[in-house]
C-alpha positions, -999 to 999 in steps of 0.1 A, spaced: 272 -20 -420 242 -39 -409 250 -71 -389 235 -104 -400 205 -115 -379 209 -142 -353 194 -176 -363 157 -178 -354 145 -207 -332 109 -216 -323 98 -214 -286 66 -213 -267 39 -191 -282 37 -157 -263 7 -148 -242 -20 -131 -262 -33 -98 -248 -69 -97 -257 -85 -89 -223 -93 -53 -232 -113 -63 -262 -130 -91 -244 -141 -67 -216 -158 -45 -241 -171 -72 -264 -186 -92 -237 -189 -68 -208 -209 -40 -225 -237 -63 -237 -239 -81 -203 -240 -47 -186 -268 -36 -208 -287 -68 -203 -284 -66 -165 -296 -30 -164 -325 -38 -187 -337 -67 -166 -334 -46 -134 -354 -18 -150 -380 -43 -163 -383 -57 -127 -388 -23 -111 -410 -6 -136 -440 -22 -152 -443 5 -179 -425 -6 -210 -414 -38 -193 -417 -58 -225 -393 -35 -244 -368 -36 -216 -370 -74 -215 -365 -75 -253 -334 -53 -250 -320 -75 -223 -325 -107 -243 -310 -90 -274 -280 -80 -254 -275 -115 -241 -277 -128 -277 -250 -102 -287 -227 -114 -259 -232 -151 -265 -207 -155 -295 -179 -143 -272 -183 -175 -251 -179 -199 -280 -146 -218 -281 -130 -247 -299 -150 -265 -327 -181 -244 -319 -160 -213 -328 -148 -228 -360 -183 -239 -371 -197 -204 -365 -165 -186 -375 -179 -164 -402 -208 -150 -382 -187 -146 -350 -159 -127 -368 -184 -104 -386 -198 -94 -352 -164 -91 -335 -152 -70 -365 -182 -47 -361 -172 -41 -325 -136 -35 -333 -143 -11 -362 -171 7 -344 -149 17 -314 -118 24 -335 -125 62 -339 -128 65 -301 -96 46 -296 -79 68 -322 -91 99 -305 -77 86 -272 -44 77 -288 -50 40 -283 -56 29 -319 -28 4 -321 -35 -9 -286 -71 -14 -294 -64 -33 -327 -37 -54 -310 -62 -63 -282 -87 -74 -309 -59 -94 -326 -49 -110 -293 -85 -120 -286 -87 -135 -320 -55 -154 -316 -66 -168 -282 -97 -183 -299 -77 -197 -328 -52 -213 -305 -80 -229 -285 -97 -242 -317 -65 -259 -330 -52 -271 -296 -68 -305 -299 -65 -311 -337 -39 -290 -356 -46 -276 -391 -36 -298 -420 -37 -272 -447 -21 -239 -437 -10 -208 -456 15 -182 -445 9 -146 -457 38 -122 -455 41 -86 -467 68 -75 -493 80 -48 -470 99 -73 -448 125 -74 -476 151 -47 -473 142 -17 -495 176 -18 -513 175 -55 -520 171 -64 -557 161 -101 -552 129 -109 -570 112 -128 -541 77 -119 -553 82 -142 -583 105 -167 -567 112 -169 -530 144 -188 -536 158 -158 -554 165 -145 -519 203 -139 -514 200 -153 -479 224 -127 -466 208 -128 -431 200 -90 -430 162 -93 -432 136 -120 -422 131 -133 -457 160 -157 -456 150 -171 -422 115 -177 -436 128 -192 -468 150 -218 -451 122 -228 -427 96 -230 -455 119 -252 -476 128 -275 -447 92 -278 -434 74 -277 -467 53 -247 -457 30 -231 -482 34 -193 -481 30 -162 -502 48 -128 -501 26 -101 -516 28 -64 -520 -10 -57 -520 -37 -67 -495 -62 -77 -521 -37 -101 -536 -32 -118 -502 -70 -122 -498 -72 -137 -533 -43 -161 -526 -60 -172 -494 -94 -178 -509 -79 -197 -539 -58 -219 -517 -87 -227 -493 -66 -233 -462 -78 -246 -428 -57 -218 -412 -39 -187 -423 -9 -174 -404 -6 -137 -414 20 -110 -407 12 -74 -413 9 -39 -398 -19 -34 -373 -44 -16 -395 -40 -43 -422 -45 -71 -396 -78 -55 -386 -87 -52 -423 -78 -88 -430 -97 -102 -401 -127 -82 -412 -124 -90 -449 -119 -128 -445 -142 -138 -417 -146 -173 -432 -110 -183 -427 -94 -188 -393 -64 -165 -391 -36 -163 -365 -20 -129 -369 14 -115 -360 21 -77 -360 50 -61 -378 76 -40 -361 79 -7 -379 115 5 -372 115 30 -401 78 37 -405 51 21 -427 62 -2 -455 100 4 -453 124 -23 -439 98 -37 -415 105 -66 -392 86 -92 -372 92 -119 -347 104 -148 -368 104 -172 -337 68 -162 -331 59 -174 -367 79 -206 -362 62 -213 -329 27 -207 -344 34 -231 -372 48 -257 -348 19 -254 -324 -11 -250 -347 -2 -269 -379 4 -305 -387 41 -310 -396 49 -318 -432 86 -322 -429 99 -350 -451 116 -380 -435 150 -375 -450 157 -340 -438 181 -319 -458 191 -286 -442 191 -258 -468 225 -244 -474 231 -207 -465 242 -190 -496 266 -161 -498 253 -130 -513 248 -93 -509 215 -75 -508 
């Protein structure tokens, strides 16, 4: 019989591993720009074209240097460019057997910039997006319609999230389709989305919603895609604590843990 999960507690946000994506996203344009300027210096023939290529490459690299409020102001354009890089090199990463590593590097790079943007002033209006597959496949609780229908048996992450959401007055959605999650986010119009999903859906979400800052957390696929998945609940709690203004009411009431069976 599956043992109940240990209570989840927030801690420091983990280090984001986005260096591999940054080396490609910034390094390739800078390398092309440097080579173009050297060739333009050494060869008079076609110098104008080489200089134009160099300037264009510098322009392509420039968004990778933007941080903080500058990143938020130009978020849509920046994420469209970053997503082009991530998706353009995805087939090569897949051929090399590094598809998940490449996507996670892109997600880590995105998370670094989102953390920097909200380090000085935390988000006031945040939305949590969770996939339905974190619920145990044999559980009959209708959490899509009512989160509090969760049995809170402690066997999957839903109960941990439910108690924290009630206590902290978090706004969140559990959905079973990506397009529903995008619609929910656009209708709610948050300052920040904290999203949990599998790696390919995280890449798709960052590409589809460039206008909304998103901090993303990958799923752990113990049993394959979309079946009894899991994620780091402390990571979610830490992200909300670090990036979002608290909304906890003054008279705190701890949610009771209900007995039940999934």
